[in-house]
VOTI-334298 format. One line per 8 residues: number of its first residue (from 1); their letters; for each residue x, y, z of N, C-alpha, C, O, CB. Coordinates in Angstrom, 2 decimals, decimal comma. Last residue first. Glycine has a CB too. Layout:
residues N
NUM = A = X/Y/Z/X/Y/Z/X/Y/Z/X/Y/Z/X/Y/Z  ...
END
This chain:
residues 118
118 = DELLGDSK = 33,60/200,44/83,15/33,92/200,43/84,60/35,39/200,25/84,82/35,84/200,21/85,97/33,16/199,31/85,33  33,96/200,74/80,36/32,87/201,43/81,06/33,18/201,53/82,56/33,03/202,60/83,15/31,54/200,70/80,85  36,65/201,31/78,06/36,07/200,60/79,21/34,98/201,43/79,87/35,06/202,65/79,94/37,16/200,25/80,23  38,07/201,59/75,59/36,74/202,18/75,81/35,98/201,48/76,93/34,83/201,09/76,77/35,91/202,13/74,53  40,69/200,70/75,42/39,63/199,77/75,08/38,23/200,28/75,35/37,28/199,49/75,36/39,82/198,51/75,81  42,82/202,37/75,62/42,64/201,41/76,71/41,47/200,46/76,48/41,28/199,52/77,25/42,43/202,15/78,01  42,42/204,07/73,48/43,49/203,07/73,38/43,41/202,02/74,48/43,88/200,89/74,31/44,85/203,76/73,42  40,27/205,63/74,53/40,11/204,82/73,33/41,17/203,72/73,26/40,84/202,56/73,01/40,19/205,69/72,08
110 = WKKFLDIV = 41,53/206,78/76,72/40,33/205,98/76,93/40,11/205,07/75,73/39,78/203,89/75,88/39,11/206,88/77,17  43,51/208,22/75,39/43,90/207,11/76,26/42,71/206,20/76,51/42,85/204,97/76,51/44,45/207,63/77,60  41,98/210,16/74,10/42,77/209,22/73,31/43,15/207,99/74,14/43,12/206,86/73,65/44,03/209,90/72,77  40,94/211,53/76,32/40,03/210,92/75,35/40,78/209,85/74,54/40,25/208,75/74,32/39,42/212,00/74,40  43,39/212,39/77,42/42,54/211,47/78,17/41,52/210,78/77,25/41,27/209,58/77,39/41,81/212,22/79,30  44,33/214,19/75,52/45,06/212,94/75,73/44,24/211,92/76,50/44,36/210,72/76,28/46,38/213,20/76,46  42,51/216,23/75,98/42,52/215,56/74,67/43,22/214,20/74,80/42,76/213,20/74,26/43,22/216,44/73,59  43,39/216,91/78,55/42,01/216,44/78,34/41,92/215,68/77,01/41,31/214,62/76,94/41,01/217,63/78,35
102 = SDPLKETK = 45,99/217,76/78,10/45,76/216,66/79,03/44,36/216,07/78,87/44,16/214,87/79,04/45,96/217,14/80,48  45,68/219,95/76,44/46,25/218,72/75,88/45,98/217,53/76,80/45,78/216,41/76,32/47,75/218,88/75,66  42,53/221,63/76,95/43,93/221,37/77,33/44,41/220,04/76,75/43,62/219,10/76,59/44,08/221,37/78,88  40,67/222,49/73,99/40,75/221,88/75,31/42,21/221,69/75,67/43,05/221,59/74,78/39,97/220,53/75,37  41,32/225,59/72,28/41,22/224,13/72,34/41,16/223,69/73,80/41,55/224,42/74,71/42,42/223,47/71,62  39,35/228,58/72,28/40,57/227,85/72,61/40,29/226,35/72,62/39,19/225,91/72,93/41,12/228,30/73,97  36,94/229,66/71,88/38,02/230,19/71,04/39,35/229,49/71,32/40,35/229,77/70,66/38,17/231,68/71,26  33,77/228,07/71,55/34,98/228,35/72,33/36,06/228,83/71,38/36,09/228,44/70,21/35,45/227,09/73,13
94 = KFPMFGKT = 31,60/227,25/70,06/31,61/228,63/70,58/32,80/228,94/71,48/32,82/230,00/72,11/30,35/228,89/71,33  32,11/223,83/70,82/31,43/224,85/70,04/31,43/226,17/70,79/31,29/226,20/72,01/29,99/224,41/69,72  35,21/222,39/71,63/33,85/222,74/72,02/33,33/223,95/71,26/34,02/224,96/71,08/33,80/223,00/73,51  35,28/221,63/68,19/34,61/221,52/69,48/35,64/221,80/70,56/36,81/221,48/70,40/33,95/220,11/69,68  34,92/222,42/64,79/35,71/222,49/66,01/34,83/222,38/67,24/33,75/222,98/67,31/36,52/223,79/66,06  33,45/222,60/62,48/33,37/221,36/63,22/34,15/221,36/64,52/34,06/220,40/65,29/33,84/220,24/62,36  35,64/224,74/60,82/34,31/224,17/60,82/34,35/222,80/61,52/35,18/221,95/61,19/33,75/224,03/59,37  37,91/226,48/62,95/37,71/225,54/61,85/36,30/224,96/61,97/35,81/224,71/63,07/38,79/224,40/61,86
86 = GPTLEIRH = 38,05/227,79/65,33/37,57/228,54/64,18/37,33/227,67/62,96/36,62/228,07/62,04/38,54/229,62/63,83  40,87/226,01/66,54/39,70/226,85/66,81/39,35/227,69/65,60/40,22/228,24/64,93/39,95/227,76/68,03  41,75/223,04/64,82/42,14/224,40/65,20/40,89/225,22/65,47/39,93/225,14/64,70/43,01/225,06/64,09  40,85/219,83/66,20/40,84/220,85/65,16/41,31/222,19/65,71/41,27/222,42/66,92/39,43/220,99/64,56  40,55/218,10/68,30/41,92/218,38/67,86/41,99/219,44/66,76/43,08/219,91/66,43/42,55/217,10/67,35  37,90/217,74/68,61/38,57/218,50/69,67/40,03/218,78/69,33/40,68/219,61/69,97/38,50/217,75/71,00  37,31/216,22/66,30/36,80/217,59/66,43/37,49/218,40/67,52/37,66/219,61/67,38/35,33/217,55/66,71  38,61/213,74/66,73/38,90/214,55/65,54/38,51/216,01/65,77/39,29/216,91/65,47/38,16/213,99/64,32
78 = IIDDIDSK = 37,33/212,91/69,08/38,78/213,16/69,08/39,16/214,04/67,89/39,94/214,98/68,04/39,56/211,83/69,04  34,69/212,65/68,05/34,99/213,57/69,16/36,48/213,93/69,16/36,84/215,10/69,23/34,59/212,95/70,52  34,98/210,65/66,15/34,56/211,99/65,73/34,90/213,03/66,81/35,34/214,14/66,51/33,05/212,01/65,43  35,70/208,51/67,86/36,59/208,94/66,77/36,26/210,35/66,30/37,17/211,15/66,07/36,50/207,96/65,59  33,47/208,31/69,65/34,80/208,68/70,12/35,73/209,16/69,01/36,48/210,12/69,20/35,44/207,51/70,83  30,80/207,61/69,39/31,26/208,83/68,71/32,72/209,18/69,00/33,17/210,26/68,62/30,39/209,99/69,11  30,36/205,37/70,97/30,09/205,28/69,53/30,63/206,48/68,75/30,90/206,36/67,55/28,59/205,17/69,29  31,02/206,33/73,55/31,80/205,26/72,92/31,60/205,25/71,40/32,56/205,12/70,64/31,41/203,90/73,52
70 = LNAYVDYA = 28,99/208,15/74,02/30,37/208,62/73,97/31,25/207,59/73,26/32,11/207,96/72,45/30,91/208,88/75,40  26,77/206,39/73,96/26,86/207,52/73,03/28,30/208,02/72,89/28,78/208,26/71,78/25,96/208,68/73,50  27,28/204,59/76,07/27,14/204,10/74,68/27,29/205,22/73,66/27,88/205,01/72,60/25,78/203,42/74,50  27,32/206,34/78,42/28,48/205,57/77,95/28,38/205,18/76,48/29,32/205,43/75,72/28,64/204,33/78,79  26,19/209,56/78,62/25,74/208,17/78,44/26,89/207,41/77,78/27,36/207,80/76,71/24,41/208,09/77,58  26,96/212,06/78,42/27,05/211,52/79,76/26,50/210,09/79,79/26,38/209,48/80,86/26,28/212,42/80,76  26,42/212,88/75,92/27,69/212,21/76,12/27,95/211,84/77,57/29,02/211,35/77,92/28,81/213,09/75,62  23,62/212,97/74,00/24,05/212,98/75,39/25,35/212,19/75,56/25,37/210,98/75,35/22,96/212,40/76,31
62 = KKKGGNAP = 23,37/215,06/71,20/23,57/213,71/71,70/24,18/213,76/73,10/25,13/214,50/73,35/24,47/212,89/70,74  21,65/218,16/72,02/22,52/217,31/71,20/22,64/215,94/71,85/22,09/215,70/72,93/23,91/217,96/71,01  20,40/219,88/73,62/19,54/219,10/72,73/20,36/218,18/71,83/19,80/217,50/70,97/18,69/220,04/71,88  20,75/220,82/77,09/21,30/220,55/75,77/20,36/219,69/74,94/19,61/218,88/75,48/22,66/219,87/75,89  19,89/221,17/79,68/19,24/221,94/78,63/19,77/221,69/77,23/19,27/222,29/76,28/19,36/223,35/78,92  20,96/219,51/81,50/21,35/220,92/81,59/20,80/221,75/80,43/21,21/222,89/80,23/22,86/221,05/81,63  20,21/217,02/80,74/19,60/217,55/81,95/19,90/219,04/82,12/19,17/219,74/82,82/20,08/216,78/83,18  21,89/216,51/78,47/20,49/216,89/78,31/19,84/217,49/79,56/19,00/218,38/79,44/19,70/215,70/77,88
54 = IHCPSCHA = 24,84/217,47/77,63/24,27/216,97/78,88/22,81/217,39/78,89/22,50/218,52/79,28/25,06/217,53/80,16  25,98/218,75/75,53/25,88/217,30/75,45/25,45/216,67/76,77/25,68/215,48/77,00/27,19/216,72/75,01  25,78/221,54/76,24/25,30/221,03/74,95/25,07/219,52/74,93/24,07/219,06/74,38/26,28/221,39/73,87  26,84/222,70/78,50/25,54/222,07/78,61/25,08/221,37/77,33/24,08/220,66/77,36/24,52/223,10/78,99  29,41/220,27/78,70/28,15/220,78/79,21/27,99/222,23/78,77/29,00/222,93/78,69/28,08/220,65/80,76  31,88/219,38/78,20/30,88/219,18/77,13/29,50/219,68/77,53/28,53/219,53/76,78/30,81/217,71/76,76  33,58/219,66/80,40/33,95/220,28/79,13/32,89/220,19/78,03/33,02/220,87/77,01/35,20/219,67/78,65  32,55/218,45/82,74/33,31/219,70/82,83/33,46/220,42/81,50/33,48/221,65/81,45/34,66/219,42/83,40
46 = MVVAAMDT = 31,30/216,13/81,84/30,53/217,12/82,61/31,24/218,48/82,62/30,60/219,52/82,52/30,31/216,63/84,06  33,52/214,87/80,65/32,36/215,26/79,84/31,54/216,32/80,56/31,13/217,31/79,95/31,48/214,03/79,51  35,06/214,40/82,93/35,59/215,25/81,85/34,45/215,75/80,97/34,41/216,93/80,60/36,62/214,47/81,00  33,42/212,63/84,35/33,76/213,94/84,93/34,28/214,91/83,87/33,96/216,10/83,90/34,81/213,77/86,04  33,38/210,45/82,58/32,13/211,12/82,96/32,41/212,52/83,53/31,69/213,47/83,21/31,36/210,28/83,99  36,05/209,49/82,40/35,44/210,23/81,29/34,18/210,99/81,69/33,95/212,08/81,18/35,12/209,28/80,17  36,75/208,19/84,93/37,53/209,25/84,30/36,73/210,12/83,32/36,75/211,35/83,42/38,68/208,65/83,58  34,89/206,36/85,99/35,86/207,01/86,86/36,49/208,25/86,23/36,72/209,24/86,91/36,95/206,04/87,22
38 = KFNTKAPT = 33,23/205,58/83,80/32,66/206,03/85,08/33,65/206,81/85,93/33,28/207,83/86,53/32,17/204,84/85,87  35,07/204,92/81,65/34,03/205,94/81,53/33,59/206,47/82,89/33,59/207,68/83,11/32,83/205,37/80,80  38,63/204,60/82,33/37,27/204,09/82,09/36,26/205,22/82,14/36,55/206,32/82,61/36,92/203,01/83,13  42,00/203,76/81,75/40,99/204,80/81,80/39,63/204,17/81,56/39,49/203,30/80,70/41,27/205,91/80,76  43,99/201,62/83,75/43,29/201,90/82,50/42,20/202,93/82,74/41,57/202,96/83,79/42,70/200,61/81,90  46,95/202,46/85,51/45,54/202,08/85,52/44,91/202,45/84,18/45,26/203,46/83,57/44,79/202,76/86,68  50,17/201,29/84,46/49,23/202,37/84,78/47,80/201,86/84,70/47,48/200,96/83,93/49,43/203,56/83,81  52,05/198,83/86,13/51,30/199,19/84,93/50,29/200,27/85,29/49,64/200,18/86,33/50,58/197,94/84,31
30 = TNSAINKP = 55,34/198,36/87,33/53,97/198,82/87,57/53,31/199,18/86,25/53,94/199,77/85,37/53,95/200,02/88,53  57,93/197,79/86,72/57,01/196,67/86,87/55,57/197,10/87,10/54,67/196,26/87,06/57,46/195,80/88,00  59,39/200,10/86,74/59,19/199,47/85,45/58,20/198,31/85,52/57,69/197,87/84,49/60,50/198,99/84,89  59,51/200,69/89,46/58,75/201,56/88,58/58,48/200,89/87,23/57,42/201,11/86,65/59,49/202,88/88,36  61,24/198,63/90,39/59,85/198,69/90,83/59,02/199,53/89,87/57,92/199,12/89,50/59,76/199,25/92,24  63,92/198,75/89,74/63,03/198,05/88,82/61,57/198,07/89,25/60,72/197,56/88,52/63,48/196,63/88,68  65,34/199,98/91,74/65,10/200,73/90,51/64,12/200,05/89,59/63,53/200,70/88,73/66,38/200,96/89,79  64,21/199,76/95,13/64,85/199,17/93,94/64,45/199,91/92,68/63,32/200,40/92,57/64,48/197,67/93,82
22 = ACCYTLVL = 64,59/202,51/97,36/63,71/201,61/96,61/64,48/201,01/95,43/65,31/201,69/94,82/62,44/202,35/96,11  66,73/202,61/100,17/66,46/203,05/98,81/65,60/202,03/98,10/65,83/200,83/98,21/67,77/203,29/98,03  67,25/201,26/102,50/66,35/202,41/102,56/65,99/202,94/101,18/65,01/203,67/101,05/66,98/203,51/103,38  69,11/199,23/102,26/67,69/198,87/102,28/66,75/200,06/102,33/65,53/199,88/102,22/67,42/198,00/103,44  71,59/200,54/102,28/71,29/199,56/101,23/69,79/199,31/101,14/69,26/199,18/100,04/72,03/198,25/101,49  71,56/202,01/104,61/71,49/202,71/103,33/71,16/201,77/102,17/70,53/202,17/101,20/72,81/203,43/103,06  71,84/199,90/106,49/70,65/200,76/106,49/70,50/201,46/105,14/69,40/201,48/104,59/70,74/201,81/107,61  74,39/198,92/105,81/73,23/198,05/105,76/71,94/198,86/105,69/71,04/198,54/104,91/73,20/197,12/106,97
14 = ALSCLSAA = 76,01/201,14/106,34/75,96/200,58/104,98/74,72/199,70/104,81/74,07/199,75/103,77/77,23/199,77/104,68  75,57/201,37/109,10/75,18/202,46/108,20/75,05/201,95/106,77/74,09/202,30/106,07/76,19/203,61/108,27  76,75/198,98/109,97/75,33/199,25/110,22/74,81/200,32/109,28/73,71/200,19/108,73/75,11/199,67/111,68  79,40/199,43/109,19/78,66/198,29/108,65/77,15/198,50/108,81/76,38/198,22/107,90/79,09/196,97/109,33  79,99/201,66/110,78/80,04/201,77/109,33/79,27/200,63/108,66/78,58/200,85/107,66/81,48/201,79/108,85  79,75/200,50/113,35/78,89/201,63/112,96/78,84/201,78/111,45/77,77/202,01/110,88/79,39/202,93/113,60  81,79/198,61/113,30/80,40/198,17/113,46/79,43/199,28/113,03/78,40/198,99/112,42/80,12/197,76/114,93  84,00/200,32/113,08/83,73/199,33/112,03/82,28/198,86/112,10/81,62/198,73/111,07/84,69/198,11/112,16
6 = LFYKKM = 83,77/201,75/115,51/83,73/202,46/114,24/83,40/201,50/113,09/82,59/201,83/112,23/85,07/203,15/113,97  84,09/199,64/117,34/82,87/200,45/117,35/82,69/201,19/116,02/81,59/201,24/115,47/82,90/201,47/118,52  86,66/198,79/116,67/85,54/197,87/116,53/84,21/198,63/116,47/83,32/198,31/115,68/85,53/196,86/117,69  88,12/201,10/117,30/88,16/200,57/115,93/86,97/199,65/115,69/86,33/199,71/114,64/89,49/199,82/115,68  87,74/201,37/120,04/87,16/202,38/119,16/87,12/201,88/117,72/86,18/202,20/116,99/87,97/203,69/119,24  89,24/199,20/120,95/87,81/199,19/121,15/87,13/200,20/120,21/86,07/199,91/119,65/87,47/199,50/122,61
END
């Protein structure tokens, strides 16, 4: 009787362990969400481009809280935020450090994702 109980327990354990682990191919089938202006870029612009490029905050430069403006200047923006601090044209202006790589990568991802608005 103990042999049957032990065999049944081992079979049950094997069955549970087989189904408790996620399949390895699930991660490869998921596609990352695309970056868009309203969800991703607007917050980044507010955090890193203000007050100069946010007119409501007193800036007089091109407003980058407006989708069309950010979209039309994306190549120049990426170029300028990748420059070495102190180089002519470096952005953000008057800063001595570059934006974090994650922020720069977000601008690049937005461009590669197709400059989506929504």
